[in-house]
C-alpha positions as CSV (number, residue, x, y, z in Angstrom):
1,X,114.6,121.2,-2.5
2,X,113.8,117.5,-2.0
3,X,116.0,117.3,1.0
4,X,114.2,120.3,2.5
5,X,110.9,118.7,1.9
6,X,112.0,115.4,3.4
7,X,113.3,117.2,6.4
8,X,110.0,119.0,6.9
9,X,108.2,115.6,6.6
10,X,110.5,114.2,9.3
11,X,109.7,117.1,11.7
12,X,106.0,116.7,11.0
13,X,106.2,113.0,11.7
14,X,108.1,113.6,14.9
15,X,105.4,116.0,16.1
16,X,102.7,113.5,15.1
17,X,104.5,110.8,17.1
18,X,104.9,112.8,20.2
19,X,101.7,114.7,20.4
20,X,99.3,111.8,20.9
21,X,101.5,110.4,23.7
22,X,101.4,113.8,25.5
23,X,97.6,114.0,25.0
24,X,97.1,110.6,26.4
25,X,98.9,111.5,29.5
26,X,96.8,114.7,29.9
27,X,93.5,113.0,29.7
28,X,94.4,109.9,31.7
29,X,92.2,109.5,34.7
30,X,95.3,108.5,36.7
31,X,97.0,111.8,35.9
32,X,94.1,114.1,36.8
33,X,95.2,117.1,38.9
34,X,92.7,118.2,41.5
35,X,91.7,121.8,41.8
36,X,93.4,123.8,44.6
37,X,91.6,125.6,47.4
38,X,91.9,129.0,45.8
39,X,90.5,127.6,42.5
40,X,87.6,126.0,44.4
41,X,86.8,129.2,46.3
42,X,86.8,131.2,43.1
43,X,84.6,128.6,41.4
44,X,82.1,128.8,44.3
45,X,81.9,132.6,44.1
46,X,81.5,132.4,40.3
47,X,78.8,129.8,40.6
48,X,76.9,131.8,43.2
49,X,77.1,135.0,41.1
50,X,75.8,133.3,37.9
51,X,73.0,131.6,39.8
52,X,71.9,134.8,41.5
53,X,72.1,136.8,38.3
54,X,70.0,134.2,36.5
55,X,67.4,134.3,39.3
56,X,67.3,138.1,38.9
57,X,66.3,137.7,35.3
58,X,63.7,135.1,36.1
59,X,62.2,137.1,39.0
60,X,61.9,140.2,36.8
61,X,59.3,138.3,34.8
62,X,57.7,136.4,37.6
63,X,59.0,133.1,36.4
64,X,60.2,130.1,38.3
65,X,63.0,127.7,37.4
66,X,64.3,124.3,38.3
67,X,66.0,122.8,41.4
68,X,65.8,123.9,45.0
69,X,66.4,127.5,43.9
70,X,63.3,127.4,41.7
71,X,61.2,125.9,44.5
72,X,62.3,128.6,46.9
73,X,61.6,131.3,44.3
74,X,58.1,129.9,43.7
75,X,57.4,129.7,47.5
76,X,58.6,133.3,47.9
77,X,55.9,134.4,45.4
78,X,53.3,132.5,47.3
79,X,54.2,133.2,50.9
80,X,56.1,136.5,50.8
81,X,58.9,135.0,52.8
82,X,62.4,136.1,51.4
83,X,63.9,133.7,48.9
84,X,67.1,133.3,50.9
85,X,65.3,132.1,54.0
86,X,63.3,129.5,52.1
87,X,66.4,128.4,50.1
88,X,68.3,127.6,53.3
89,X,65.4,125.8,55.0
90,X,64.7,123.6,51.9
91,X,68.4,122.9,51.4
92,X,69.1,121.7,54.9
93,X,68.1,118.0,54.6
94,X,69.9,117.7,51.2
95,X,73.1,119.1,52.7
96,X,72.9,116.5,55.5
97,X,72.5,113.8,52.8
98,X,75.4,115.2,50.9
99,X,77.7,115.1,53.9
100,X,77.2,111.3,54.4
101,X,76.7,110.3,50.7
102,X,79.3,112.5,48.9
103,X,82.0,113.1,51.5
104,X,83.2,115.9,53.6
105,X,85.0,117.9,50.9
106,X,81.8,118.0,48.8
107,X,79.6,118.8,51.8
108,X,81.8,121.7,52.9
109,X,81.9,123.4,49.5
110,X,78.2,122.8,49.0
111,X,77.4,124.4,52.4
112,X,79.6,127.4,51.4
113,X,77.8,127.8,48.1
114,X,74.4,127.3,49.7
115,X,75.2,130.3,52.0
116,X,76.7,132.4,49.2
117,X,73.6,132.2,47.0
118,X,71.1,133.6,49.5
119,X,73.7,136.2,50.7
120,X,74.2,137.5,47.2
121,X,70.5,137.4,46.5
122,X,70.1,139.9,49.4
123,X,72.9,142.2,48.2
124,X,72.4,142.1,44.4
125,X,69.1,144.1,44.2
126,X,70.9,147.1,45.6
127,X,73.3,147.0,42.5
128,X,71.2,145.4,39.8
129,X,67.8,146.4,38.7
130,X,65.8,145.3,35.6
131,X,63.0,147.6,34.6
132,X,61.7,145.6,31.7
133,X,62.6,142.2,30.1
134,X,60.7,140.0,27.7
135,X,59.8,136.7,29.6
136,X,61.3,134.7,26.7
137,X,64.7,136.5,27.2
138,X,64.4,136.1,30.9
139,X,63.7,132.4,30.6
140,X,66.6,131.6,28.2
141,X,69.2,134.0,29.7
142,X,68.1,133.2,33.3
143,X,68.1,129.5,32.8
144,X,71.4,129.5,31.0
145,X,73.1,131.5,33.7
146,X,71.7,129.3,36.4
147,X,72.8,126.2,34.4
148,X,76.4,127.5,34.0
149,X,76.5,128.3,37.7
150,X,75.5,124.7,38.6
151,X,78.0,123.4,36.0
152,X,80.8,125.5,37.6
153,X,80.0,124.0,41.0
154,X,79.7,120.5,39.7
155,X,83.1,120.8,38.0
156,X,84.6,121.5,41.4
157,X,82.8,118.7,43.2
158,X,80.1,120.8,44.7
159,X,76.4,121.6,44.3
160,X,74.1,124.4,45.2
161,X,72.2,121.8,47.2
162,X,68.8,120.3,46.8
163,X,68.0,117.8,44.1
164,X,71.4,118.5,42.5
165,X,73.1,116.6,45.3
166,X,71.0,113.5,44.7
167,X,71.5,113.9,40.9
168,X,75.3,114.1,41.1
169,X,75.3,111.1,43.5
170,X,73.3,109.0,41.1
171,X,75.4,110.1,38.1
172,X,78.7,109.2,39.8
173,X,77.3,105.7,40.3
174,X,76.3,105.4,36.7
175,X,72.6,105.2,37.5
176,X,71.4,108.2,35.5
177,X,72.7,111.5,34.1
178,X,72.4,114.5,36.4
179,X,70.7,116.6,33.8
180,X,67.8,114.1,33.3
181,X,67.2,113.7,37.0
182,X,67.2,117.5,37.3
183,X,64.7,117.7,34.4
184,X,62.4,115.2,36.1
185,X,62.3,117.2,39.3
186,X,61.7,120.4,37.4
187,X,58.6,118.9,35.7
188,X,57.2,118.0,39.1
189,X,57.8,121.6,40.2
190,X,56.0,122.9,37.1
191,X,52.9,120.8,38.1
192,X,52.9,122.5,41.5
193,X,53.4,125.9,39.9
194,X,50.1,125.6,38.1
195,X,48.5,126.7,41.4
196,X,50.2,130.1,41.1
197,X,51.4,131.0,37.6
198,X,49.5,131.8,34.4
199,X,49.8,129.5,31.4
200,X,52.3,131.8,29.7
201,X,54.4,132.0,32.8
202,X,54.4,128.3,33.1
203,X,55.5,128.0,29.4
204,X,58.4,130.4,29.9
205,X,59.3,128.8,33.2
206,X,59.5,125.4,31.5
207,X,61.8,126.9,28.9
208,X,64.1,128.2,31.6
209,X,64.2,124.7,33.1
210,X,65.1,123.2,29.7
211,X,67.9,125.7,29.4
212,X,69.3,124.7,32.7
213,X,69.1,120.9,32.0
214,X,70.6,121.4,28.6
215,X,73.7,122.9,30.0
216,X,74.2,119.9,32.4
217,X,73.3,117.3,29.8
218,X,75.7,118.6,27.1
219,X,78.6,119.8,29.2
220,X,78.6,117.7,32.4
221,X,79.2,114.3,31.0
222,X,81.4,111.5,32.6
223,X,84.7,111.1,30.9
224,X,84.9,114.6,29.4
225,X,86.2,116.3,32.5
226,X,88.5,114.9,35.2
227,X,89.8,117.9,37.1
228,X,88.0,117.4,40.4
């Protein structure tokens, strides 16, 4: 019985000695394995789907959200111009900046994602309709879905465009976290939205922005993910 226990202890020690070494190799920055093209393409489609679904929740309650998508959504309420058109126009200067500041690979995936979002936003209403939703649910669910969409894009070295490009560029240089930069822009957007939205709509819209930024602040942190 004692020999059996000792043998078991030896096996356990062996596992303890080999596992950390394997783990260190996995998380080493030098050993990071980039995503393949198929993985990137699937991530862009997933990101676009999550963002559009989140926007459907928000639009059902007349709310806005953060980032360039939120700005385009707000302007669509005000002007009547389709969201997709405004989204592409507002995104153009940021995509040009991304090409020069973040590299060709980032720019190409960002352009693809920036085209997928308005395209899906035109198709989705034919398949998804929300008759009634409490604005609190719309704010939390919509903001969370948009946040996860942005996170999926960021994990594959891409962005939906807009302020997100600048935020990722500043985070990669260690200047500030992307989530905090996004939150600052969102607060500015809220000030503009006072011209159109009711106080309660502003409150729920602010909650959706917090939900988006919380996703990026908690899960998109340097050193926790290296699979670009």
